[in-house]
DSSP file (Angstrom, degrees, kcal/mol; ACC not computed):
  #  RESIDUE AA STRUCTURE BP1 BP2  ACC     N-H-->O    O-->H-N    N-H-->O    O-->H-N    TCO  KAPPA ALPHA  PHI   PSI    X-CA   Y-CA   Z-CA
    1    1 A M              0   0    0      0, 0.0     2,-0.2     0, 0.0     0, 0.0   0.000 360.0 360.0 360.0 128.4    0.0    0.0    0.0
    2    2 A S        -     0   0    0      1,-0.1     2,-0.1     3,-0.0     0, 0.0  -0.541 360.0 -98.6 -91.6 158.1    1.5    3.4   -1.0
    3    3 A E        -     0   0    0     -2,-0.2    -1,-0.1     1,-0.1     3,-0.1  -0.412  43.2-102.0 -70.5 148.0    1.3    6.6    1.0
    4    4 A R        -     0   0    0     83,-0.1    -1,-0.1     1,-0.1     2,-0.0  -0.492  46.3-101.1 -66.9 138.0   -1.4    9.1    0.0
    5    5 A P        -     0   0    0      0, 0.0    -1,-0.1     0, 0.0     3,-0.1  -0.364  39.2-117.4 -62.8 140.8    0.1   11.9   -2.0
    6    6 A A        -     0   0    0      1,-0.1    52,-0.0    55,-0.1    56,-0.0  -0.398  40.5 -82.2 -74.1 153.6    0.7   15.1    0.0
    7    7 A P  S    S+     0   0    0      0, 0.0    -1,-0.1     0, 0.0     3,-0.1  -0.313  72.8 133.4 -53.9 136.8   -1.1   18.3   -0.8
    8    8 A G        +     0   0    0      1,-0.3     2,-0.2    -3,-0.1     3,-0.1   0.442  42.9  74.3-159.4 -28.7    0.7   20.0   -3.6
    9    9 A A  S >  S-     0   0    0      1,-0.1     3,-1.4     3,-0.1     5,-0.4  -0.624  91.4 -81.5 -99.4 159.6   -1.5   21.2   -6.4
   10   10 A A  T 3  S+     0   0    0      1,-0.3    -1,-0.1    -2,-0.2    -2,-0.1  -0.261 116.6  20.6 -56.5 140.6   -3.8   24.2   -6.4
   11   11 A G  T 3  S+     0   0    0      3,-0.2    -1,-0.3     1,-0.1     5,-0.0   0.627  90.8 115.3  77.2  14.2   -7.2   23.5   -4.7
   12   12 A D  S <  S-     0   0    0     -3,-1.4    79,-0.2     3,-0.0    -2,-0.1   0.296 100.5 -78.2-101.0   8.3   -5.8   20.5   -2.8
   13   13 A G  S    S+     0   0    0      1,-0.4    -3,-0.1    -6,-0.1     3,-0.1   0.318  84.0 141.0 110.6  -7.1   -6.1   21.8    0.7
   14   14 A W        -     0   0    0     -5,-0.4    -1,-0.4     1,-0.1    -3,-0.2  -0.498  68.4 -92.4 -66.0 137.3   -3.1   24.1    0.8
   15   15 A P    >   -     0   0    0      0, 0.0     3,-1.9     0, 0.0    -1,-0.1  -0.271  46.0-108.8 -57.2 129.1   -4.0   27.2    2.7
   16   16 A E  T 3  S+     0   0    0      1,-0.3    -6,-0.0    -3,-0.1     0, 0.0  -0.312 100.3  14.0 -59.5 134.5   -5.3   29.9    0.4
   17   17 A G  T 3  S+     0   0    0      1,-0.2    -1,-0.3    -3,-0.1    -3,-0.0   0.332  94.5 120.2  83.6  -7.7   -2.9   32.8   -0.1
   18   18 A L    <   -     0   0    0     -3,-1.9    -1,-0.2    35,-0.0     3,-0.1  -0.807  63.6-128.6 -92.7 119.3    0.0   31.0    1.5
   19   19 A P        -     0   0    0      0, 0.0     2,-0.1     0, 0.0    -1,-0.0  -0.298  33.3 -94.4 -62.9 149.4    2.9   30.7   -0.9
   20   20 A R        -     0   0    0      1,-0.1    35,-0.1    37,-0.1    34,-0.1  -0.423  47.4-141.4 -62.9 135.7    4.4   27.2   -1.3
   21   21 A G        -     0   0    0     33,-0.8     2,-0.4    32,-0.1    34,-0.2  -0.288  13.5-100.3 -92.8 179.8    7.3   26.7    1.0
   22   22 A K        -     0   0    0     29,-0.3     2,-0.5    -2,-0.1    37,-0.4  -0.798  34.6-111.7-100.2 143.2   10.7   25.0    0.6
   23   23 A V        -     0   0    0     -2,-0.4    33,-0.1    35,-0.2    32,-0.1  -0.649  40.3-163.9 -74.5 121.7   11.3   21.5    2.0
   24   24 A R        -     0   0    0     -2,-0.5     2,-0.1    31,-0.5    -3,-0.0  -0.766  26.2 -97.2-106.6 151.4   13.8   22.0    4.8
   25   25 A P        -     0   0    0      0, 0.0     2,-0.5     0, 0.0    34,-0.1  -0.439  37.8-129.7 -64.5 141.0   15.9   19.3    6.5
   26   26 A I        -     0   0    0     -2,-0.1    47,-0.2    90,-0.1     2,-0.1  -0.828  21.3-120.5 -96.1 127.8   14.4   18.0    9.7
   27   27 A L        -     0   0    0     45,-3.3     2,-0.4    -2,-0.5    47,-0.0  -0.393  25.6-140.6 -67.7 141.4   16.7   17.9   12.7
   28   28 A I    >   -     0   0    0     -2,-0.1     3,-2.1    90,-0.1    90,-0.2  -0.880  32.9 -74.4-109.7 135.5   17.2   14.5   14.2
   29   29 A H  T 3  S+     0   0    0     88,-3.1    -1,-0.0    -2,-0.4     0, 0.0  -0.401 115.2  37.7 -57.8 132.2   17.4   13.8   18.0
   30   30 A P  T 3  S+     0   0    0      0, 0.0    -1,-0.3     0, 0.0     5,-0.1  -0.739  80.5 131.0-103.2  37.1   19.7   14.4   19.9
   31   31 A H    X   -     0   0    0     -3,-2.1     3,-1.7    86,-0.2     4,-0.2  -0.276  59.8-132.8 -51.9 130.3   20.3   17.7   18.0
   32   32 A P  G >  S+     0   0    0      0, 0.0     3,-1.7     0, 0.0     4,-0.2   0.767  99.9  68.3 -63.0 -26.4   20.6   20.4   20.7
   33   33 A D  G >  S+     0   0    0      1,-0.3     3,-1.0     2,-0.2    40,-0.1   0.735  88.7  66.7 -65.8 -19.7   18.2   22.8   18.9
   34   34 A L  G <  S+     0   0    0     -3,-1.7    -1,-0.3     1,-0.2    38,-0.1   0.647  98.6  53.3 -72.9 -13.4   15.4   20.4   19.6
   35   35 A R  G <  S+     0   0    0     -3,-1.7    -1,-0.2    -4,-0.2     2,-0.2   0.378  84.3 112.5-101.1   1.8   15.8   21.2   23.3
   36   36 A R    <   -     0   0    0     -3,-1.0     2,-0.5    -4,-0.2   128,-0.4  -0.506  69.0-125.9 -78.1 143.1   15.5   24.9   23.0
   37   37 A V        -     0   0    0    126,-0.2   126,-0.2    -2,-0.2   125,-0.1  -0.787  38.6-124.4 -83.6 128.3   12.6   26.8   24.4
   38   38 A C        -     0   0    0    124,-2.8    39,-0.3    -2,-0.5     2,-0.2  -0.341  11.7-122.5 -82.5 155.4   11.2   28.9   21.5
   39   39 A E  B     -a   77   0A   0     37,-2.6    39,-2.5     1,-0.1    59,-0.1  -0.537  43.6 -81.8 -88.9 157.8   10.6   32.6   21.3
   40   40 A F    >   -     0   0    0     37,-0.2     3,-0.8    -2,-0.2    -1,-0.1  -0.311  28.3-144.6 -61.5 140.6    7.2   34.1   20.5
   41   41 A A  G >  S+     0   0    0     37,-0.4     3,-2.1     1,-0.2    -1,-0.1   0.656  88.9  82.5 -79.2 -17.4    6.4   34.2   16.8
   42   42 A G  G 3  S+     0   0    0      1,-0.3    -1,-0.2    36,-0.1    -2,-0.1   0.684  82.1  64.2 -62.3 -16.9    4.6   37.6   17.1
   43   43 A Y  G <  S+     0   0    0     -3,-0.8    -1,-0.3     2,-0.1     2,-0.2   0.614  86.6  90.3 -81.1 -12.6    8.0   39.2   16.9
   44   44 A L  S <  S-     0   0    0     -3,-2.1     2,-0.0     1,-0.1    -3,-0.0  -0.513  85.8-109.3 -80.2 151.0    8.4   38.0   13.3
   45   45 A S     >  -     0   0    0     -2,-0.2     4,-2.5     1,-0.1     5,-0.2  -0.325  32.0-106.5 -70.3 163.6    7.2   40.1   10.4
   46   46 A A  H  > S+     0   0    0      1,-0.2     4,-2.3     2,-0.2     5,-0.2   0.888 122.9  51.5 -59.2 -39.2    4.1   38.9    8.5
   47   47 A A  H  > S+     0   0    0      2,-0.2     4,-2.6     1,-0.2    -1,-0.2   0.901 109.7  49.1 -65.5 -40.9    6.4   37.8    5.6
   48   48 A E  H  > S+     0   0    0      2,-0.2     4,-2.5     1,-0.2    -2,-0.2   0.897 110.7  50.8 -65.6 -39.7    8.7   35.8    7.9
   49   49 A Q  H  X S+     0   0    0     -4,-2.5     4,-2.6     2,-0.2    -2,-0.2   0.924 112.1  46.8 -62.2 -44.5    5.6   34.1    9.5
   50   50 A Q  H  X S+     0   0    0     -4,-2.3     4,-2.7     2,-0.2     5,-0.2   0.918 112.4  49.3 -64.7 -43.9    4.3   33.2    6.0
   51   51 A D  H  X S+     0   0    0     -4,-2.6     4,-2.4     2,-0.2   -29,-0.3   0.926 113.5  46.6 -60.9 -44.6    7.7   31.9    4.8
   52   52 A L  H  X S+     0   0    0     -4,-2.5     4,-2.6     2,-0.2    -2,-0.2   0.929 113.3  48.3 -64.3 -45.7    8.1   29.8    8.0
   53   53 A A  H  X S+     0   0    0     -4,-2.6     4,-2.5     1,-0.2     5,-0.2   0.914 112.2  49.3 -62.1 -42.9    4.6   28.4    7.8
   54   54 A G  H  X S+     0   0    0     -4,-2.7     4,-2.5     1,-0.2   -33,-0.8   0.910 112.2  47.7 -62.6 -42.8    5.1   27.5    4.1
   55   55 A D  H  X S+     0   0    0     -4,-2.4     4,-2.4    -5,-0.2   -31,-0.5   0.896 111.7  50.9 -65.1 -40.1    8.4   25.8    4.8
   56   56 A L  H  X S+     0   0    0     -4,-2.6     4,-2.8     2,-0.2    -2,-0.2   0.933 112.6  45.2 -64.1 -46.0    6.9   23.9    7.7
   57   57 A L  H  X S+     0   0    0     -4,-2.5     4,-2.8     2,-0.2     5,-0.3   0.940 114.3  48.4 -63.9 -46.4    3.9   22.6    5.7
   58   58 A A  H  X S+     0   0    0     -4,-2.5     4,-2.2    -5,-0.2    -1,-0.2   0.916 115.4  45.1 -59.7 -42.9    6.1   21.7    2.7
   59   59 A S  H  X S+     0   0    0     -4,-2.4     4,-2.0   -37,-0.4    -1,-0.2   0.895 113.1  50.4 -68.9 -40.8    8.5   19.8    4.9
   60   60 A M  H  <>S+     0   0    0     -4,-2.8     5,-2.7    -5,-0.2     4,-0.3   0.950 114.0  43.2 -62.5 -50.1    5.8   18.1    6.9
   61   61 A Y  H ><5S+     0   0    0     -4,-2.8     3,-1.3     1,-0.2    -2,-0.2   0.905 112.5  53.2 -64.2 -40.5    4.0   16.8    3.8
   62   62 A H  H 3<5S+     0   0    0     -4,-2.2    -1,-0.2    -5,-0.3    -2,-0.2   0.880 110.9  47.0 -60.3 -38.3    7.3   15.8    2.1
   63   63 A A  T 3<5S-     0   0    0     -4,-2.0    -1,-0.3    -5,-0.1    -2,-0.2   0.432 114.2-119.4 -84.1   0.6    8.2   13.8    5.2
   64   64 A Q  T < 5 +     0   0    0     -3,-1.3    -3,-0.2    -4,-0.3     2,-0.1   0.815  65.7 143.5  65.3  32.2    4.7   12.2    5.3
   65   65 A G      < -     0   0    0     -5,-2.7    -1,-0.2    -6,-0.2     3,-0.1  -0.416  54.7-142.9 -95.7 174.2    4.0   13.6    8.8
   66   66 A R  S    S+     0   0    0      1,-0.3    17,-2.5    -2,-0.1     2,-0.3   0.348  84.7  18.3-115.4   0.6    0.9   15.0   10.4
   67   67 A G  E     -B   82   0B   0     15,-0.3     2,-0.3    -7,-0.1    -1,-0.3  -0.962  56.8-177.9-164.9 152.8    2.6   17.8   12.3
   68   68 A L  E     -B   81   0B   0     13,-2.3    13,-2.6    -2,-0.3     2,-0.3  -0.932  13.1-150.2-157.9 133.0    5.9   19.7   12.4
   69   69 A A  E >   -B   80   0B   0     -2,-0.3     3,-1.8    11,-0.2     4,-0.4  -0.764  28.9-112.8-106.9 151.8    7.2   22.4   14.7
   70   70 A A  G > >S+     0   0    0      9,-2.9     5,-2.3    -2,-0.3     3,-1.9   0.837 113.0  59.5 -52.3 -41.5    9.6   25.2   13.9
   71   71 A P  G > 5S+     0   0    0      0, 0.0     3,-1.4     0, 0.0    -1,-0.3   0.773  93.5  68.1 -62.9 -20.5   12.5   23.9   16.1
   72   72 A Q  G < 5S+     0   0    0     -3,-1.8   -45,-3.3     1,-0.3    -2,-0.2   0.681 105.9  40.1 -71.9 -15.7   12.4   20.7   14.0
   73   73 A I  G < 5S-     0   0    0     -3,-1.9    -1,-0.3    -4,-0.4    -3,-0.1   0.097 130.2 -94.1-115.0  20.8   13.7   22.7   11.1
   74   74 A G  T < 5S+     0   0    0     -3,-1.4     2,-0.5     1,-0.2    -2,-0.1   0.657  86.7 124.8  83.8  16.6   16.1   24.8   13.2
   75   75 A R      < -     0   0    0     -5,-2.3     2,-1.5    -6,-0.1    -2,-0.2  -0.949  50.1-152.0-112.9 119.5   13.9   27.8   13.9
   76   76 A A        +     0   0    0     -2,-0.5   -37,-2.6    -5,-0.1     2,-0.3  -0.396  54.4 117.6 -90.6  59.3   13.3   28.7   17.5
   77   77 A H  B    S-a   39   0A   0     -2,-1.5     2,-2.3   -39,-0.3    -7,-0.3  -0.931  76.1-108.4-125.6 150.1    9.9   30.3   17.2
   78   78 A R  S    S+     0   0    0    -39,-2.5    20,-3.1    -2,-0.3   -37,-0.4  -0.474  76.9 117.6 -80.4  74.7    6.6   29.3   18.7
   79   79 A V  E     + C   0  97B   0     -2,-2.3    -9,-2.9    18,-0.2     2,-0.3  -0.999  31.1 163.5-140.1 136.3    5.1   28.0   15.4
   80   80 A F  E     -BC  69  96B   0     16,-1.9    16,-3.1    -2,-0.4     2,-0.3  -0.981  20.1-147.4-146.0 164.0    3.9   24.7   14.3
   81   81 A V  E     +BC  68  95B   0    -13,-2.6   -13,-2.3    -2,-0.3     2,-0.3  -0.916  17.5 176.1-124.8 154.6    1.7   23.2   11.6
   82   82 A M  E     -BC  67  94B   0     12,-1.9    12,-2.8    -2,-0.3   -15,-0.3  -0.990  18.2-173.8-153.9 156.1   -0.5   20.2   11.6
   83   83 A D        +     0   0    0    -17,-2.5     3,-0.4    -2,-0.3     4,-0.3  -0.705   4.0 179.3-153.2  95.6   -3.0   18.3    9.4
   84   84 A A  S    S+     0   0    0      8,-0.4     3,-0.1    -2,-0.2     7,-0.1   0.704  80.7  40.9 -72.3 -20.2   -4.8   15.5   11.1
   85   85 A G  S > >S+     0   0    0      5,-0.3     5,-2.6     1,-0.1     3,-1.3   0.527  80.5  93.8-110.2  -5.4   -6.8   14.5    8.0
   86   86 A W  G > 5S+     0   0    0     -3,-0.4     3,-1.5     1,-0.3     5,-0.3   0.835  83.7  56.9 -64.5 -32.1   -4.7   14.7    4.9
   87   87 A K  G 3 5S+     0   0    0     -4,-0.3    -1,-0.3     1,-0.3   -83,-0.1   0.738 108.2  49.1 -71.1 -19.6   -3.7   11.1    4.9
   88   88 A A  G < 5S-     0   0    0     -3,-1.3    -1,-0.3     2,-0.1    -2,-0.2   0.259 127.9 -98.5 -98.7  10.2   -7.4   10.1    4.8
   89   89 A G  T < 5S+     0   0    0     -3,-1.5     2,-0.3    -4,-0.1    -3,-0.2   0.615  97.9 107.8  85.5  13.0   -8.0   12.5    2.0
   90   90 A R      < -     0   0    0     -5,-2.6    -5,-0.3    -7,-0.1    -4,-0.2  -0.591  53.5-166.7-121.3  68.4   -9.4   15.3    4.2
   91   91 A A        +     0   0    0     -2,-0.3    -8,-0.1    -5,-0.3    -7,-0.0  -0.332  20.7 158.7 -60.0 129.3   -6.7   17.9    4.1
   92   92 A S        -     0   0    0     -2,-0.1    -8,-0.4     2,-0.0    -7,-0.1  -0.452  21.0-166.1-149.6  68.0   -7.2   20.6    6.8
   93   93 A P        -     0   0    0      0, 0.0     2,-0.4     0, 0.0   -10,-0.2  -0.296   0.8-162.2 -64.4 141.0   -3.9   22.2    7.5
   94   94 A L  E     -C   82   0B   0    -12,-2.8   -12,-1.9     2,-0.0     2,-0.6  -0.991   7.2-159.5-124.8 129.9   -3.6   24.4   10.6
   95   95 A V  E     -C   81   0B   0     -2,-0.4     2,-0.6   -14,-0.2   -14,-0.2  -0.955  12.7-164.5-107.5 121.1   -0.9   26.9   11.2
   96   96 A A  E     -C   80   0B   0    -16,-3.1   -16,-1.9    -2,-0.6     2,-0.5  -0.925   5.7-172.3-114.3 113.9   -0.5   27.7   14.9
   97   97 A L  E    S-CD  79 136B   0     39,-2.4    39,-2.4    -2,-0.6   -18,-0.2  -0.888  75.0  -9.8-102.4 133.1    1.4   30.9   15.9
   98   98 A D  E    S-     0   0B   0    -20,-3.1    -1,-0.2    -2,-0.5   -19,-0.1   0.904  90.5-167.2  47.3  53.5    2.1   31.4   19.6
   99   99 A P  E     -     0   0B   0      0, 0.0     2,-0.3     0, 0.0    36,-0.2  -0.253  10.2-169.7 -71.3 158.0   -0.2   28.5   20.6
  100  100 A E  E     - D   0 134B   0     34,-2.7    34,-2.4     0, 0.0     2,-0.6  -0.977  22.9-138.8-140.6 152.6   -1.4   27.8   24.2
  101  101 A I  E     + D   0 133B   0     -2,-0.3    32,-0.2    32,-0.2     3,-0.1  -0.972  25.3 174.3-110.1 114.1   -3.2   25.0   25.9
  102  102 A V  E     +     0   0B   0     30,-2.4     2,-0.3    -2,-0.6    31,-0.2   0.620  63.9   7.9 -99.8 -15.1   -5.7   26.7   28.3
  103  103 A D  E     - D   0 132B   0     29,-1.2    29,-2.8     2,-0.0     2,-0.3  -0.978  62.1-176.2-158.9 156.5   -7.5   23.7   29.6
  104  104 A Q  E     - D   0 131B   0     -2,-0.3    27,-0.2    27,-0.3     2,-0.1  -0.991  30.3 -99.3-155.3 156.2   -7.2   19.9   29.4
  105  105 A S        -     0   0    0     25,-2.3    27,-0.0    -2,-0.3    -2,-0.0  -0.358  15.5-140.6 -74.0 155.4   -9.1   16.8   30.5
  106  106 A T  S    S+     0   0    0     22,-0.1     2,-0.3    -2,-0.1    -1,-0.1   0.684  84.7  89.2 -83.8 -21.2   -8.1   14.9   33.6
  107  107 A E  S    S-     0   0    0     23,-0.0    22,-2.8     1,-0.0    23,-0.4  -0.582  70.4-154.1 -74.1 136.4   -8.9   11.7   31.6
  108  108 A T  E     -F  128   0C   0     -2,-0.3     2,-0.4    20,-0.3    -2,-0.1  -0.730   9.4-153.8-112.9 163.7   -5.9   10.5   29.7
  109  109 A D  E     -F  127   0C   0     18,-2.8    18,-2.2    -2,-0.3     2,-0.4  -1.000   8.3-147.5-136.4 131.1   -5.5    8.4   26.6
  110  110 A E  E     +F  126   0C   0     -2,-0.4     2,-0.3    16,-0.2    16,-0.2  -0.856  31.3 149.9-100.7 134.7   -2.5    6.2   25.7
  111  111 A A  E     -F  125   0C   0     14,-1.9    14,-3.0    -2,-0.4     2,-0.3  -0.986  48.3 -94.6-156.4 159.9   -1.5    5.8   22.1
  112  112 A E  E     -F  124   0C   0     -2,-0.3     2,-0.3    12,-0.3    12,-0.3  -0.625  42.4-171.5 -78.5 133.3    1.5    5.2   19.9
  113  113 A E  E     -F  123   0C   0     10,-3.2    10,-2.4    -2,-0.3     2,-0.3  -0.924  10.0-157.9-123.4 150.7    3.1    8.4   18.5
  114  114 A Q  E     -     0   0C   0     -2,-0.3     2,-0.4     8,-0.2     3,-0.0  -0.898   6.0-153.3-121.3 157.5    5.9    8.9   16.0
  115  115 A C  E >   -F  118   0C   0      3,-0.5     3,-1.6    -2,-0.3     6,-0.2  -0.998  17.9-141.7-134.0 132.1    8.1   11.9   15.6
  116  116 A L  T 3  S+     0   0    0     -2,-0.4   -90,-0.1     1,-0.3    -1,-0.1   0.730 107.3  54.1 -64.0 -20.4    9.8   13.1   12.5
  117  117 A S  T 3  S+     0   0    0      1,-0.2   -88,-3.1   -89,-0.1    -1,-0.3   0.505 112.5  43.2 -90.5  -5.7   12.8   14.0   14.6
  118  118 A I  E X  S-F  115   0C   0     -3,-1.6     3,-1.3   -90,-0.2    -3,-0.5  -0.542  89.4-165.9-132.2  65.8   13.0   10.5   16.1
  119  119 A P  E 3   +     0   0C   0      0, 0.0    -3,-0.1     0, 0.0    -2,-0.0  -0.195  64.9   9.7 -63.7 143.2   12.5    8.4   13.0
  120  120 A G  E 3  S+     0   0C   0      1,-0.1    -4,-0.1    -5,-0.1    -6,-0.0   0.625 101.9 100.1  70.9  14.8   11.6    4.7   13.3
  121  121 A Q  E <   -     0   0C   0     -3,-1.3    -1,-0.1    -6,-0.2    -8,-0.1  -0.526  50.7-176.5-130.9  67.7   11.1    4.8   17.0
  122  122 A P  E     -     0   0C   0      0, 0.0     2,-0.3     0, 0.0    -8,-0.2  -0.312   8.8-166.0 -62.3 149.1    7.4    4.9   17.8
  123  123 A M  E     -F  113   0C   0    -10,-2.4   -10,-3.2   -12,-0.1     2,-0.5  -0.985  24.6-116.8-138.0 146.9    6.5    5.3   21.5
  124  124 A V  E     -F  112   0C   0     -2,-0.3     2,-0.4   -12,-0.3   -12,-0.3  -0.748  39.3-173.8 -83.0 125.6    3.4    4.9   23.6
  125  125 A V  E     -F  111   0C   0    -14,-3.0   -14,-1.9    -2,-0.5     2,-0.5  -0.970  19.8-142.3-126.8 136.1    2.6    8.2   25.1
  126  126 A S  E     +F  110   0C   0     44,-0.7   -16,-0.2    -2,-0.4   -18,-0.0  -0.859  32.6 162.5 -97.0 128.0   -0.1    9.1   27.6
  127  127 A R  E     -F  109   0C   0    -18,-2.2   -18,-2.8    -2,-0.5    26,-0.1  -0.939  47.3 -78.9-138.9 159.6   -1.8   12.5   27.0
  128  128 A P  E     -F  108   0C   0      0, 0.0   -20,-0.3     0, 0.0    28,-0.1  -0.348  40.9-127.8 -55.7 142.0   -5.0   14.3   28.1
  129  129 A A  S    S+     0   0    0    -22,-2.8    20,-0.6     1,-0.1     2,-0.3   0.803  87.8  11.9 -67.3 -30.5   -7.9   13.0   26.0
  130  130 A W  E     - E   0 148B   0    -23,-0.4   -25,-2.3    18,-0.2     2,-0.3  -0.981  65.3-166.9-143.2 156.7   -8.9   16.6   25.1
  131  131 A V  E     -DE 104 147B   0     16,-1.9    16,-3.3    -2,-0.3     2,-0.6  -0.984  22.0-133.8-137.8 150.6   -7.5   20.1   25.3
  132  132 A T  E     -DE 103 146B   0    -29,-2.8   -30,-2.4    -2,-0.3   -29,-1.2  -0.950  38.1-169.9-100.7 119.5   -8.8   23.5   24.8
  133  133 A A  E     -DE 101 145B   0     12,-2.9    12,-2.4    -2,-0.6     2,-0.3  -0.831  16.5-165.0-117.3 148.1   -6.2   25.3   22.6
  134  134 A C  E     +DE 100 144B   0    -34,-2.4   -34,-2.7    -2,-0.3     2,-0.3  -0.956  20.3 149.9-125.9 148.1   -5.7   28.8   21.5
  135  135 A W  E     - E   0 143B   0      8,-1.8     8,-3.4    -2,-0.3     2,-0.4  -0.971  38.5-114.3-164.9 166.4   -3.5   30.1   18.7
  136  136 A Y  E     -DE  97 142B   0    -39,-2.4   -39,-2.4    -2,-0.3     6,-0.2  -0.866  25.8-143.3-106.7 144.9   -3.1   32.9   16.2
  137  137 A D    >   -     0   0    0      4,-2.1     3,-1.8    -2,-0.4   -41,-0.1  -0.366  39.1 -87.6 -95.0-176.8   -3.4   32.3   12.4
  138  138 A L  T 3  S+     0   0    0      1,-0.3   -88,-0.1     2,-0.1   -89,-0.1   0.621 127.4  57.1 -70.7 -12.1   -1.3   34.1    9.7
  139  139 A Q  T 3  S-     0   0    0      2,-0.1    -1,-0.3     0, 0.0     3,-0.1   0.385 119.9-108.1 -95.0   2.5   -3.9   36.9    9.6
  140  140 A G  S <  S+     0   0    0     -3,-1.8     2,-0.4     1,-0.3    -2,-0.1   0.545  71.1 145.0  84.2   7.7   -3.4   37.6   13.3
  141  141 A K        -     0   0    0      1,-0.0    -4,-2.1    -5,-0.0     2,-0.4  -0.644  46.3-131.6 -82.6 134.0   -6.8   36.2   14.2
  142  142 A R  E     -E  136   0B   0     -2,-0.4     2,-0.4    -6,-0.2    -6,-0.2  -0.696  23.5-166.4 -86.5 134.3   -7.0   34.4   17.6
  143  143 A H  E     -E  135   0B   0     -8,-3.4    -8,-1.8    -2,-0.4     2,-0.4  -0.905  10.2-172.8-118.3 147.5   -8.7   31.0   17.6
  144  144 A Q  E     +E  134   0B   0     -2,-0.4     2,-0.3   -10,-0.2   -10,-0.2  -0.983  18.3 156.7-138.3 130.3   -9.9   28.9   20.5
  145  145 A R  E     -E  133   0B   0    -12,-2.4   -12,-2.9    -2,-0.4     2,-0.5  -0.997  41.7-121.3-152.7 145.0  -11.1   25.4   20.1
  146  146 A Q  E     -E  132   0B   0     -2,-0.3     2,-0.4   -14,-0.2   -14,-0.3  -0.801  35.3-159.5 -86.0 127.5  -11.6   22.2   22.0
  147  147 A L  E     +E  131   0B   0    -16,-3.3   -16,-1.9    -2,-0.5     2,-0.3  -0.875  13.8 174.7-112.2 141.0   -9.6   19.4   20.3
  148  148 A T  E >>  +E  130   0B   0     -2,-0.4     4,-1.2   -18,-0.2     3,-0.9  -0.818  47.1   6.3-132.0 172.7  -10.2   15.7   20.7
  149  149 A G  H 3> S-     0   0    0    -20,-0.6     4,-2.1    -2,-0.3     3,-0.2  -0.154 126.7  -8.5  58.1-140.5   -8.8   12.5   19.1
  150  150 A A  H 3> S+     0   0    0      1,-0.2     4,-2.9     2,-0.2     5,-0.3   0.859 135.2  57.5 -61.3 -37.3   -5.9   12.8   16.7
  151  151 A E  H <> S+     0   0    0     -3,-0.9     4,-2.5     1,-0.2    -1,-0.2   0.925 108.1  46.5 -61.3 -43.3   -6.2   16.6   16.6
  152  152 A A  H  X S+     0   0    0     -4,-1.2     4,-2.3     2,-0.2    -1,-0.2   0.923 114.4  47.6 -63.7 -43.7   -5.7   16.9   20.4
  153  153 A R  H  X S+     0   0    0     -4,-2.1     4,-2.4     2,-0.2    -2,-0.2   0.931 114.1  45.6 -64.6 -46.6   -2.8   14.4   20.3
  154  154 A I  H  X S+     0   0    0     -4,-2.9     4,-2.8     2,-0.2     5,-0.3   0.928 112.2  51.8 -64.0 -44.6   -1.0   16.1   17.4
  155  155 A F  H  X S+     0   0    0     -4,-2.5     4,-2.6    -5,-0.3    -1,-0.2   0.935 112.8  45.2 -57.1 -47.6   -1.5   19.6   18.9
  156  156 A Q  H  X S+     0   0    0     -4,-2.3     4,-2.2     2,-0.2    -1,-0.2   0.897 112.3  51.8 -64.1 -40.9    0.0   18.5   22.2
  157  157 A H  H  X S+     0   0    0     -4,-2.4     4,-1.2     2,-0.2    -2,-0.2   0.941 115.2  40.8 -61.2 -48.7    2.9   16.7   20.5
  158  158 A E  H  X S+     0   0    0     -4,-2.8     4,-0.9     1,-0.2    -2,-0.2   0.878 111.7  56.5 -70.3 -36.7    3.8   19.8   18.5
  159  159 A F  H >X S+     0   0    0     -4,-2.6     3,-0.8    -5,-0.3     4,-0.5   0.900 102.1  57.1 -59.5 -41.2    3.2   22.1   21.4
  160  160 A D  H ><>S+     0   0    0     -4,-2.2     5,-2.4     1,-0.2     3,-1.6   0.889  98.4  60.8 -56.8 -40.5    5.8   20.1   23.4
  161  161 A H  H ><5S+     0   0    0     -4,-1.2     3,-1.7     1,-0.3    -1,-0.2   0.839  95.0  62.3 -56.3 -33.6    8.4   20.8   20.8
  162  162 A L  H <<5S+     0   0    0     -4,-0.9  -124,-2.8    -3,-0.8    -1,-0.3   0.701 107.5  43.6 -69.2 -18.2    8.1   24.5   21.4
  163  163 A D  T <<5S-     0   0    0     -3,-1.6    -1,-0.3    -4,-0.5  -126,-0.2   0.160 123.8-101.7-109.1  15.3    9.3   24.0   25.0
  164  164 A G  T < 5S+     0   0    0     -3,-1.7     2,-0.4  -128,-0.4    -3,-0.2   0.692  77.5 137.7  75.9  18.9   12.1   21.6   24.0
  165  165 A R      < -     0   0    0     -5,-2.4    -1,-0.3    -6,-0.1     2,-0.3  -0.798  30.8-170.5-101.1 142.0   10.1   18.4   25.0
  166  166 A L    >>  -     0   0    0     -2,-0.4     3,-2.2    -3,-0.1     4,-0.8  -0.765  41.4 -98.8-122.2 168.6   10.2   15.2   22.9
  167  167 A I  H 3> S+     0   0    0      1,-0.3     4,-0.7    -2,-0.3     3,-0.4   0.770 121.0  65.6 -62.1 -23.4    8.1   12.0   23.1
  168  168 A V  H 34 S+     0   0    0      1,-0.2    -1,-0.3     2,-0.2    -3,-0.0   0.703 103.3  48.8 -68.8 -16.8   11.1   10.4   24.9
  169  169 A D  H <4 S+     0   0    0     -3,-2.2    -1,-0.2     1,-0.1    -2,-0.2   0.680 114.6  41.3 -92.3 -21.6   10.4   12.9   27.8
  170  170 A V  H  <        0   0    0     -4,-0.8   -44,-0.7    -3,-0.4    -2,-0.2   0.333 360.0 360.0-113.2   6.3    6.6   12.3   28.1
  171  171 A T     <        0   0    0     -4,-0.7    -1,-0.2   -46,-0.2    -3,-0.1   0.513 360.0 360.0 -71.2 360.0    6.3    8.5   27.7
């Protein structure tokens, strides 16, 4: 069975108005930049935010991932991208600038996670079953949403990267 092709052509789920990014090398653990606490993305210009988001999406899709954080491509800014549905044919990319987790369930869920920075080493990780997350989009609009299932897990995984945490730390 082959992997589903990543979004790449016009009208395929790529965020409207976001220029196509460049595929960047993904840092591999134990690279020290993966342990850095990231700086706020709000200090970047709008053009820098768009370039970073485009590069993150291009790199994530190229690597067949469902999420990628800026430190994974060597950028210490609080930005990540995710797309929980593209592998099932429901592309819904999300660009999260300066994300926060403002609430979470006390109920936890254990599941296997993989990390593009720790290839070939899936780990079982326990995480809150749902989170209420906030973030800014590329237009500066603040979003708040309760996430469950794969979206909650991916959001938490990528959020951890922004504070220098990896799945080897949260198992």
